[in-house]
C-alpha positions in Angstrom: -39.2 -0.8 -51.8 -42.4 1.6 -51.9 -41.7 5.1 -51.8 -44.3 7.1 -49.6 -45.3 10.3 -51.5 -47.5 12.6 -49.5 -50.4 13.9 -51.8 -50.7 17.6 -51.8 -48.6 17.4 -48.4 -49.8 15.6 -45.5 -53.4 16.3 -46.7 -55.2 13.7 -44.4 -54.0 16.0 -41.4 -54.0 19.4 -42.6 -55.4 21.6 -45.6 -54.0 20.6 -48.8 -51.4 22.3 -50.6 -50.7 24.6 -47.7 -47.4 25.1 -45.9 -48.5 23.4 -42.9 -49.4 20.4 -45.0 -46.2 20.5 -46.6 -44.3 20.7 -43.1 -46.2 17.9 -41.5 -44.8 15.5 -44.2 -41.4 17.0 -44.2 -41.2 16.2 -40.6 -41.6 12.8 -41.3 -38.4 11.1 -42.4 -40.4 8.0 -43.8 -41.9 10.2 -46.0 -39.5 10.4 -49.3 -41.6 12.3 -51.9 -44.4 14.6 -51.7 -46.8 15.8 -54.6 -48.2 19.4 -55.0 -50.2 21.3 -57.9 -48.9 24.5 -59.4 -51.2 27.1 -61.3 -50.6 30.9 -61.8 -51.7 34.0 -60.7 -52.9 36.6 -62.7 -49.6 38.2 -62.5 -47.6 35.3 -63.5 -46.6 33.9 -59.8 -46.7 29.9 -59.7 -49.0 29.3 -56.7 -50.3 26.0 -55.0 -53.9 25.2 -55.5 -55.5 21.7 -57.0 -59.0 23.1 -58.3 -59.1 25.7 -61.4 -61.3 27.6 -59.0 -61.0 28.8 -55.4 -64.7 28.1 -53.8 -63.7 24.2 -52.5 -60.2 25.1 -50.5 -60.6 28.9 -49.8 -62.9 31.5 -48.9 -62.4 33.0 -52.5 -64.4 32.6 -55.7 -63.7 32.2 -59.5 -60.7 31.2 -61.0 -57.3 31.1 -59.9 -55.7 32.9 -62.7 -58.3 35.9 -62.3 -56.5 36.9 -59.1 -53.2 38.4 -58.6 -50.7 36.7 -56.2 -51.3 39.6 -53.5 -55.3 38.8 -53.9 -54.8 35.1 -53.3 -52.7 35.9 -50.5 -55.6 37.5 -48.8 -57.8 34.3 -48.8 -58.3 31.9 -46.0 -56.8 28.5 -47.3 -57.5 26.7 -44.1 -60.9 27.2 -42.1 -62.5 25.0 -44.8 -60.6 22.0 -43.5 -61.0 22.8 -39.9 -61.2 26.0 -37.5 -57.8 25.3 -36.2 -56.3 26.1 -39.5 -58.1 29.5 -40.0 -55.6 32.0 -41.5 -53.7 29.6 -43.7 -52.5 30.9 -46.9 -52.2 29.7 -50.3 -48.2 29.4 -50.7 -46.4 30.2 -53.6 -44.0 27.5 -55.4 -40.8 29.6 -54.6 -41.7 29.5 -50.7 -42.2 25.9 -50.9 -39.1 25.0 -52.8 -37.2 26.7 -50.3 -38.7 24.5 -47.5 -38.2 21.5 -49.2 -34.8 21.6 -50.9 -32.7 18.6 -49.9 -35.5 17.1 -47.5 -37.5 15.0 -50.0 -38.4 14.9 -53.8 -41.0 17.0 -55.0 -43.5 16.2 -57.8 -44.9 19.2 -59.3 -48.3 18.7 -60.7 -48.7 21.4 -63.8 -52.5 22.1 -63.2 -53.4 23.3 -66.7 -55.3 22.7 -69.9 -54.5 23.6 -73.5 -53.9 27.3 -73.7 -54.8 28.2 -70.1 -51.5 29.1 -68.6 -48.9 30.3 -71.2 -45.5 30.4 -69.3 -46.7 28.0 -66.5 -43.8 25.8 -67.8 -41.3 28.8 -68.1 -42.1 30.3 -64.8 -41.7 26.8 -63.0 -38.3 25.9 -64.8 -37.0 29.4 -63.6 -37.7 28.9 -60.0 -36.2 25.1 -60.2 -33.2 27.0 -61.9 -33.1 29.5 -58.9 -33.0 27.3 -56.3 -30.9 24.6 -58.0 -33.5 21.9 -57.7 -33.6 20.5 -61.4 -32.5 17.0 -60.1 -35.1 17.2 -57.1 -37.9 17.2 -58.7 -40.7 15.5 -61.1 -42.9 17.8 -63.2 -45.8 15.9 -64.4 -49.4 16.7 -65.9 -52.5 15.1 -67.6 -51.5 17.7 -70.3 -49.2 15.9 -72.7 -48.4 19.2 -74.8 -47.3 20.8 -71.6 -44.8 18.0 -70.7 -43.7 17.8 -74.2 -42.9 21.6 -73.6 -41.2 21.2 -70.4 -39.1 18.7 -72.1 -38.3 21.1 -75.2 -37.4 23.9 -72.5 -35.2 21.7 -70.0 -34.4 18.0 -70.9 -32.6 17.9 -67.7 -35.9 17.9 -65.4 -37.4 14.6 -65.0 -41.0 14.6 -66.3 -44.2 12.2 -66.4 -47.3 11.8 -67.6 -50.5 11.5 -65.2 -53.0 9.1 -66.4 -56.6 8.3 -65.4 -57.5 5.2 -67.2 -55.6 2.4 -68.9 -55.1 3.7 -72.6 -53.9 1.2 -75.2 -50.1 1.5 -76.0 -49.4 3.1 -72.7 -45.8 2.3 -72.9 -45.6 3.5 -76.3 -46.9 6.9 -75.4 -44.5 7.2 -72.7 -41.6 6.7 -75.2 -43.2 9.2 -77.8 -43.4 12.0 -74.9 -39.9 11.3 -74.0 -40.8 11.2 -70.2 -39.4 9.3 -67.0 -42.5 8.4 -65.1 -46.0 7.0 -65.4 -48.4 8.3 -62.5 -51.6 6.3 -63.0 -54.9 6.2 -61.1 -54.3 2.9 -58.9 -57.5 1.1 -59.9 -56.2 1.0 -63.5 -52.5 -0.1 -62.8 -51.9 -3.7 -63.5 -48.9 -5.6 -62.0 -48.1 -6.5 -65.6 -48.2 -2.9 -66.8 -46.2 -1.7 -63.7 -43.4 -4.4 -64.0 -43.0 -3.7 -67.7 -42.7 0.0 -67.0 -40.1 -0.3 -64.6 -38.3 -2.9 -66.5 -38.2 -0.1 -69.5 -36.8 2.3 -66.9 -39.6 4.2 -65.9 -40.5 5.2 -62.3 -44.4 4.4 -61.5 -46.5 6.2 -59.3 -50.0 4.9 -58.0 -52.4 7.5 -57.0 -54.4 8.2 -54.9 -54.1 5.7 -52.4 -55.9 5.8 -48.8 -57.5 2.4 -48.1 -55.1 0.5 -46.0 -56.1 -2.8 -47.5 -55.3 -1.3 -50.8 -52.0 0.0 -49.6 -51.1 -3.6 -48.4 -52.2 -5.1 -51.8 -50.1 -2.6 -53.4 -46.9 -3.1 -51.5 -47.3 -6.9 -51.6 -47.8 -6.8 -55.6 -46.3 -3.7 -56.7 -43.0 -3.4 -54.7 -41.3 -0.7 -56.5 -44.1 1.2 -57.1 -44.4 4.6 -55.4 -47.5 5.2 -53.6 -49.1 8.8 -53.4 -51.6 9.0 -50.4 -53.3 11.7 -48.5 -52.5 9.5 -45.4 -48.8 8.5 -45.3 -49.5 7.3 -41.5 -51.5 4.6 -43.0 -49.1 3.3 -45.7 -46.1 3.7 -43.0 -48.1 1.7 -40.5 -48.3 -1.1 -43.3 -44.6 -0.9 -44.4 
């Protein structure tokens, strides 16, 4: 059975990585998982934002990390999507965890680059400890070293590598990193790789799948792969 994972909340219906998008996803019982992107504010608060800069999804500018949490909260994170969402704010991870706890699995992507966010892993893990949610989340990243750091800090939390492309020795990389999850861009995921990864005990996520025909293909040929989509309604119509 394919798990439906809402990408950045229900981002086909509301501005990505906002509480409205998250609440929309939580309101649909068939959505069993949700992906979000987390960075640090200048004063060390974990916040939701995909891009390292603010221009695309807010009325702000420059890097997320150059603004305090209070400054980030003054920005409009909704009008870019639709005027109906004007006034939407950048949420903290803390408030997201409060909303999500006990309702679905949360895939927390650490948006970072080498040396960019010292303390990111520690801050996220502290919030998971605070809300007793270590068993309810995945922590994933493109940055293999950041995931290795998470593993060193707390081996109890499920971790995963995000992959764009199809590197050689993929399963060997997963074993070397000590992770539980392979999160791969769907054009590069083959039935053979997915089956081999699942057989060896890994969970597999395909991202980001929005085309109904592609969703049908994955449901038919990758029955245990989690599908990360901006449009959960399209997947649920297929399933």
